[in-house]
C-alpha positions in Angstrom: -55.8 -213.9 89.7 -54.1 -216.3 87.1 -55.2 -216.1 83.7 -54.1 -218.3 80.7 -51.5 -216.6 78.6 -52.1 -215.6 75.0 -51.6 -218.5 72.8 -51.0 -220.9 75.7 -53.7 -224.0 75.9 -56.2 -222.8 78.3 -56.8 -226.1 79.9 -53.1 -226.5 80.9 -52.9 -223.1 82.2 -55.7 -223.5 84.5 -54.1 -226.5 85.7 -51.0 -224.9 86.6 -53.0 -222.1 88.3 -54.6 -224.5 90.6 -51.5 -226.6 91.3 -49.5 -223.2 91.9 -51.9 -222.0 94.4 -51.8 -225.0 96.8 -48.4 -223.9 97.9 -50.0 -221.1 100.3 -52.0 -223.8 102.3 -49.2 -226.5 102.7 -47.9 -225.2 105.9 -50.2 -226.0 108.7 -51.5 -223.1 110.9 -50.6 -223.3 114.5 -53.3 -223.8 116.9 -54.0 -221.0 119.5 -54.3 -221.7 123.1 -58.1 -222.6 123.8 -59.7 -220.2 126.2 -61.2 -220.8 129.5 -64.9 -220.5 127.7 -63.7 -223.1 125.0 -62.9 -225.5 127.8 -65.8 -224.8 129.7 -67.9 -225.5 126.6 -66.1 -228.8 125.8 -68.4 -230.8 127.9 -71.4 -229.5 126.5 -70.3 -230.0 122.8 -69.6 -233.8 123.7 -73.2 -234.1 124.7 -74.6 -232.4 121.9 -72.3 -233.6 119.0 -73.4 -235.9 116.5 -72.7 -239.6 117.0 -69.9 -240.0 114.4 -68.2 -236.9 116.4 -68.6 -238.1 120.3 -65.5 -240.5 120.2 -63.3 -238.1 118.6 -63.9 -235.3 120.8 -63.6 -237.7 124.0 -60.0 -238.4 122.6 -59.1 -235.1 122.9 -60.5 -232.8 120.1 -61.1 -233.2 116.3 -58.6 -232.6 113.4 -59.2 -229.8 111.4 -60.3 -230.3 107.8 -57.4 -229.9 105.6 -57.0 -226.7 103.9 -56.5 -226.6 99.8 -56.1 -223.8 97.0 -59.1 -221.7 96.2 -57.8 -222.0 92.5 -58.3 -219.5 89.8 -61.9 -219.6 89.4 -63.9 -218.3 92.3 -66.3 -216.2 91.1 -65.1 -212.6 90.0 -68.8 -211.3 90.5 -71.4 -213.5 92.3 -74.5 -214.7 90.1 -77.9 -213.3 90.7 -78.9 -216.6 92.0 -76.5 -217.9 94.5 -78.9 -220.6 96.6 -78.1 -224.0 97.4 -79.7 -225.5 94.2 -76.8 -225.3 91.6 -78.9 -227.4 89.2 -81.4 -224.6 88.4 -80.3 -220.9 87.5 -83.1 -218.5 87.8 -85.7 -220.4 85.9 -83.3 -222.3 83.6 -82.7 -225.9 85.1 -79.7 -227.9 84.2 -80.0 -231.7 83.1 -76.5 -232.6 82.1 -74.3 -234.8 84.3 -75.7 -236.7 87.2 -77.5 -234.9 89.9 -75.7 -235.1 93.5 -76.9 -233.9 97.2 -73.8 -232.8 98.8 -74.2 -232.4 102.7 -73.0 -232.4 106.2 -72.2 -230.5 109.5 -69.6 -227.9 110.2 -68.3 -227.9 113.7 -65.3 -226.3 115.6 -62.5 -228.3 117.2 -64.4 -228.8 120.4 -67.1 -230.3 118.2 -69.6 -227.4 118.5 -71.9 -226.8 115.4 -70.8 -223.3 114.1 -74.7 -221.6 113.7 -74.8 -218.7 111.5 -71.8 -219.8 109.4 -72.0 -219.9 105.7 -70.9 -222.8 103.3 -70.2 -222.0 99.6 -69.3 -224.4 96.9 -68.1 -223.7 93.4 -67.4 -226.2 90.5 -67.4 -226.6 86.6 -70.3 -227.8 84.8 -70.5 -231.3 82.9 -68.4 -230.3 80.0 -65.7 -229.1 82.4 -66.2 -225.2 82.2 -66.2 -222.5 84.9 -68.2 -219.3 85.0 -65.3 -217.2 85.0 -63.5 -215.2 82.4 -60.3 -217.1 83.2 -62.0 -219.9 81.4 -63.6 -218.0 78.7 -67.0 -217.8 80.7 -67.9 -221.1 78.7 -70.1 -222.7 81.4 -73.7 -223.6 80.6 -75.9 -220.6 81.7 -78.4 -223.2 83.3 -75.8 -224.4 85.6 -75.5 -222.1 88.6 -72.1 -223.1 89.2 -71.9 -221.6 92.5 -74.0 -221.9 95.6 -74.3 -220.7 99.5 -76.0 -222.5 102.4 -76.4 -221.2 105.9 -75.9 -223.6 108.6 -78.7 -224.4 110.9 -78.6 -224.8 114.6 -76.9 -228.3 114.3 -74.6 -227.2 112.0 -75.9 -228.6 108.7 -76.0 -227.7 105.3 -77.0 -229.4 102.1 -76.5 -228.4 98.4 -78.1 -229.8 95.3 -75.5 -230.0 92.7 -73.8 -232.1 90.2 -71.4 -235.2 90.6 -67.8 -233.4 89.8 -66.3 -234.1 86.6 -62.6 -234.1 85.5 -61.2 -231.8 83.1 -57.6 -231.5 81.8 -55.0 -232.1 84.6 -57.7 -232.4 87.3 -59.6 -235.1 89.0 -63.5 -234.4 89.8 -63.6 -232.0 92.6 -65.9 -229.4 94.3 -64.4 -226.2 95.7 -65.7 -225.7 99.4 -65.2 -222.4 101.5 -66.5 -221.8 105.2 -67.4 -218.1 106.2 -68.4 -216.5 109.5 -69.2 -213.0 109.1 -66.1 -211.6 107.2 -63.9 -214.3 108.1 -63.0 -217.2 105.8 -62.4 -220.2 108.2 -61.5 -222.6 105.5 -61.3 -223.2 102.0 -60.7 -226.7 100.4 -61.6 -229.2 98.0 -63.9 -232.2 98.0 -62.8 -235.1 95.9 -65.0 -238.6 94.8 -64.0 -241.8 96.5 -62.3 -244.4 94.2 -62.3 -242.3 91.0 -59.3 -243.3 88.9 -58.2 -239.7 88.3 -57.1 -239.1 92.1 -53.8 -240.6 92.0 -52.9 -238.5 89.0 -54.0 -235.4 90.6 -51.3 -233.1 91.7 -53.1 -231.4 94.8 -54.9 -234.7 95.9 -51.2 -236.7 95.8 -50.0 -233.8 98.1 -52.5 -234.8 100.9 -51.3 -237.5 103.4 -53.3 -240.5 104.3 -55.6 -238.6 106.6 -56.0 -235.6 104.5 -57.1 -237.9 101.8 -59.4 -239.7 103.9 -61.2 -236.3 105.2 -61.6 -234.8 101.8 -62.4 -237.9 99.7 -66.0 -239.0 100.1 -68.0 -241.7 98.4 -70.8 -240.7 96.2 -73.5 -243.4 96.7 -76.9 -243.8 94.7 -79.6 -242.0 96.1 -83.0 -241.5 94.4 -82.5 -239.9 91.1 -78.8 -239.4 91.6 -76.0 -239.8 94.2 -75.5 -238.4 97.8 -72.1 -237.5 99.4 -71.6 -236.6 103.0 -68.8 -234.4 103.7 -68.3 -233.5 107.4 -66.1 -230.3 107.9 -63.9 -229.3 111.0 -62.7 -225.7 111.3 -60.5 -223.7 113.8 -63.1 -220.9 115.1 
């Protein structure tokens, strides 16, 4: 796992590590032929799918959510608290930054909810620090920094977290991973629509127009914070 070299600027080193890692994901994975079972279930998925999915399914299936690098700061060891509320770590409450709900659904290419799958997110705290030795383990201990949410029967997930913030070389983003049993189905990043740092971010710039639209979502006012809806489509 990339670590800053002795004597190097840590923030610049971690920026280079994240940019370099994205090379592994720039070649799209070839879609395997759909099975007879998949085709038979397709019509049922069209009936059961949420309204925003139905037109896309009727036109021949969904486009998978773009992959992006995991980056160098996925937890080396998972924290004791890994629930979906990142603003509370054990009994400690995190009060910095702007609170945010991040929610959505996870479906396959035919629009079927991935019941039983798990969504993971991880991000830096309001001061731009991760819970990771590669970043000096400088994150606020009250900020959980990593969380998991199991999908319900309709493929829905929801997190209570922090509106992401920038740090040197990176625009605000949240890392996202989808797992089903032992399989990692997707690793990507979620961006803030309209953030002025997006056009300067190397990973965001590598996305095509459709990829930017899929990964860049509005964070809109909601109660005591903001909310973002991030629909995810995976090849399962």
